[in-house]
N, C-alpha and C positions, 0 to 999 in steps of 0.2 A: 593616358599615362605613357611616358617614354619607355623604350626598351631598357635603357640604363637604370631607370627607377625600378622596373620590375625585377631586374637582375639583383639590384641592391636589396630589394625586399626579400628575395629568396635566400639571401645570405643570413637573414634573421631566422634562427632555428625555430622559434615559436611560430612565425608566419608560415614557414615551409611545412611544419608539422600539421598545422591547422588545414592548409590547402590539401595536403596528401590524405589526411584522415577523413576529410569531407568530400573530396572529389577524385582522389587518385587511387593508388594501389591499396593504401590503408583502408579506404572505404570498401573496396572489394574484399579485403581480408575479413573485415567485420561481418560482411554479408555472408561469406562462405561459411564461417564458423558459428554463426547465429542459428537459432532454430528457424527453419523455413516455414512459410505459410503452408498449412495442411488443408487442402480443399475437401478431402473426404471427411475428416473429423469436424470441419467447419459445417459442412452440410448436415452431418449426423446430429450434432448437438443443437443446431437451430431447429430442425424439423422434429427432433425428438422432444424438445423441451418448451417450445414456444407455440403460440397460436399461429395458424397458417399465414395470416396476413403479415405478421411480424417476421416469421421465419423466412419469408420470401425476400426480405430486405437484408438478410444475413447480418444482423447487428453484432453477433458474436463471431470473432475470428480466432481460430485455434492455430497455434504454431507448434512445430516439432511433433513428437509422438506421445502426448500425455496419456495416462491410463484413465479411461472413462469407465470406472468399474460398474456403475449402475446409474441410470438417469431416469428412474421411475418417478422422481419428483417433478416439480415444475419450476420454470424460470419466469419471473414477471419483470417487465420493464415499464416503469412509471415515468416515461419521458418520451420525447419525440424519437422515434426509432430511426437510426441511421446505420448504414453499413459500416462495420468495423468499430463501432463505438465501445465495445467491450473486447479487450484483447486478453487471451488466456495462454499462459506458458510462453510468454515473449521474453526474449533476451534483452536486457538493458546493458549494453556494452560499457564496461568500465565501472559499473556500480559495485560497491562493496558487497561481498558475498555472492557475486554473480556467478552463475554456472549454466551449463547447457543441459543439466539433468531434467528429467521429465516430471511434470506435476501429476497429481492424482485427484480425481473428483469422484465422490460418491454422494449423489443427491437423491435422498428418499423423501425430502420435504419440500420446502420452498426457498428459493434464492430470489430475493427481490432487489433489483437495481433501480436506483433513482437517477441514473444518468450514466455517462461514460466512465469507464474505469480500466485499470490495467493490473493484470496478475503476472508476476514474474515466473521464474522457473523453479522446479523442485518443491512446489507447494503441495500440501495435502489438505483438501477441503472435504469435510464430512458433515452432512446435514441429515439428521435422523427423521423418522416417520412423523409427519405432521408438524415439524419444527421449522423455524424460519431464521434465515440469515439475511439481514438487511444491509446493503452496501450503498453508501451515499455517492453523490455525483463527484467525479474527479478523484476518487480514491485511488491509491496505489498500494498494492500489496506486493512487496518486493520478492525476495527469493528465500527458499528453504523455510517457509512459514507453515504452521499447522493451525487450522481453524476447525474446531470440532463443536458442532451445534447439537445439543441434546435438549435444549429448551428454547432460548432465543439469544441471538447476538446481533447488536446494532452498531454499525460503524458509520459515523457522521461524514458529511461531505468534505472533500479536500484533505482528508486524513491520510497520512503516510505510515504504513507499517513496514519498518525496516527489516533487513534479513534476519533469519533464524529466530523469529518470534513465535510464540504460541498463544492463541486466544481460545480458552476453554471455558465453557459454561457448566462443566461437569467435573467431578472428581473421579468419575468412571466407576468407583467402588464405594460401598457403604462403609462407614467407620462407626464403631460403637464407643460411646462415652461411658466408661465403666463406673465413674463416680456419680454421674447424674442419671445413670440407668436409662439411657435413651440412644436412639440412632436417628441422626438428622437426615434431611434431604441431601441428595448428592448433586443436585443441579440448582442453579440460580442464574437469572439472565445477566448478560454483560452489556453495558452501555458505554460506548466510546463516542465522545463529542465530535464537533466539527473542528477542522484545522488542527488536529492533534498530530504530534510526531512521536510515534512509539519507537524508541531507539532499539538497536539490534540486541538480540538474545534475551528479550524481555518476555515475561510470562504474565498474561492477563487472565486472572482466575475467576471462578464463579463468584458472582455478586459484585464484581468490580464496576464502579461507575466513574468515568473520567470526564471532567468538565471540558468545555470548548477551549481550544488553543493551548491545551496542556502539552508539556514535554515530559515523556517518561524516560528516565535515564537508562543507559545500557545495563543489561543484566538485572533489571528490577523485577520484583514479583508483586504485582498489584492484586490485592485480594479483598478490598473493601470499597465503600462508597466515599468518593472524594468530592461529591457534588456541592458540598457546603463551602468549598474553597473558591476563590475568585477565578474567573476565566482568564487564563494566562498564568501558568505556574509550572514549576519543575517538581516532579514527583519522582522519587528514586529510592532504591534500597531493597533489602530482602528481610522482612516484608517492607513494602514501600511506605514512605512518609513524605509529608510536604517538606521540600527543601527551601523553596523561595517562591514568592508571588510576584506578579508584574513582569513576567518574562514570556515572550512568544517567539516562535520561529518566523523568519522572514520567508514568505512563500512567493512574493511578487518578483518575477525575474527582472523586471525593469529597475526595481529598487536595488537588486543584487548587482546589476550592471553599474549603477551609479556608485555603489560602495566600492567595487573594484577600481573604477576610474578615479575615485577620490584618493585611494591609497597609492595610486601610481604617482601622484603629485604632492602628497602630504606625508609628514612623518608622525602624525598623531596615531596613537594606538586604539582609537575609537572613531566611529563615524557619527557625527552629531545628527540626531533625529530632527531637530528644529521643529518645523510645523507638521511633520508627518504624523498621521493618525494611525490607529490600529487598522482601519480599513485599507489604508495605503499599503500596509505591509503584507496584506493577504492576497 
């Protein structure tokens, strides 16, 4: 590329900004203000929670200075163990709700990973004695989320939990029904399917069952079983109800790039799916 062409490209603000943020001072700024890799806590959580052979590969990387209140429970990895496959308290620059606050972990039970995943900052994760949190492959729990396990919570693979959500399988306290003269259980398992998108500030409550590919609208409160609805739907509201079926989030980055390229050269307000299948979008 000629020097004149390079100079011309740098006059394009978008191009200049991309180069600076990826390779220049902007890149350094992001690294300086992100949570840095913490070798001591990485060593501690791996050798405290995993079998020796797995711990020696350091599959869990810890960033910043999260509070590891108690690690009396166990961590299980049901996949090929690779260094850094699970990232905890990592900053995702530019993400909504992003912050450099520190996460909290109290594990008295079992946390089971079925592959790589990422936990953002400011999260609080509590697993009670003998109880289990299952996290699917390629899951992302963003920032400022609370996950409290007092019975069982399962999160399917490739699911994204946006910022400021809470997933609770307990009401924490008993409530008395004075008319029926009874007190019900305070816990019930929570099941979240694969490729779900739980939008920000949502509450997933005891007994919630969310089907695969579902989208949970922002600030929703899901407190019942939606498994009878088709895979690929929008659920929203307080309490949540079915809004529409036949809708899925596009997870495939190559398809997203094609969509952006399409709108650069077309005035249509929609991208035609044509022969794309559901599998193509994931």
